[in-house]
N, C-alpha and C positions, 0 to 999 in steps of 0.2 A: 240353768233353769232358774236359779234364785235371782239372777239379774233381771229376767223377764218378770218375775213376781214383783220385784221392787219397782220396775218401770210401770207395770199395770197398777200397782198400789198407789204410786204417786199420781197417776192419771185419775184414778178414782177419787182420791182426796182432793185434788185440784178441782175436778168437776163438781164434787159435792159442795165445796166451799163457795164456788161461784154460783151454782144453781140454787143454793139455799136461799138466797135473797129473792129468787123468782118463785120458788115452789113452796115457801113457808106460807102458812095461813095468813090472811090479810091483817089480822089483829095481833100478830106476834110482835112483841116489844123487843127491840134490840137492847141489851144491857147498856147502861149509861157509860161504863168504862170503855166498852167497845166503840160506842158512838164517838167518845172523845178521842180515842186513839185513831179512828179512821180519818179524822181531820188532818193528821200528820202523814198520811200515806204518800200524798203527792210530794210533799217536802222531802221525804226520805227516798223516793224513787228517782227523782231527778239527779241528785248527786250520785246515787248508785249507778246510774247509766253514764254519767259524764266523767266521773273521776277515773275509772279504768282507761277510758279512751284518751284522756289527757296525759296520764302518768305513764302508761305502758304502750305507747304508740311508736316507739323508736324502731329503727331498722336494726337487724342483728349486726353486731360489730360496732355500733355507735352508742350514743347516750341512750339510756332506757326511756327517755321521753323526748318529745319534740318541743324545742324551745318556743316556737311560734304558738303552739297549742297552749303551753303553760302560761305564756304572757297574755294570750287572749282570754284564758280562763281567769287570770288575776284581774284583768280589766273588767270582765263580766261580773266578777265578785264585787268589785268596787262599785260598779253601777247598781248592782242589786242592793248593796248596803246603803247607798245614798238615796236611791229612788224608790226602792221596794216595789218596783214595777217589773213583772215577769217579761212583758213584751220588750221593754227597753233593755233588759238584761240580755235576752236572746239576741236582739238586734246589735247591741254593742259587742257582744262576744263574736258573732258571725262577721261583723264588719272588721273588727280587729284582726281576726284570723285571716280574712281575705286580704287585708292590707299587708299583714306581716308575711303572708306567703308570696306577695309580689316582690318583696325585698330579695336581693340576691343573697345566696348563702355566703357566709364568711368563713 
């Protein structure tokens, strides 16, 4: 029973935080600290989605990571650092992964 209460509570909290931006009165001011921190959400979400897929994608009984994914992620990181262009970073990472997957395994 307590598991269901936790799941329902998490759903209510998630819905309330997302709906608050819609249902708040029009003249409600968002605190400055919250506004500043929201600028970094996208920069935090992308690595949170990519890193587990890169580091923990190996097959059981092998290395815990796929070398091609790791190299492609490093190439994408280098492109991001040099160009600071999100589209170029994604394109370079995808192209590197595609080309590395074409190589025969050693």
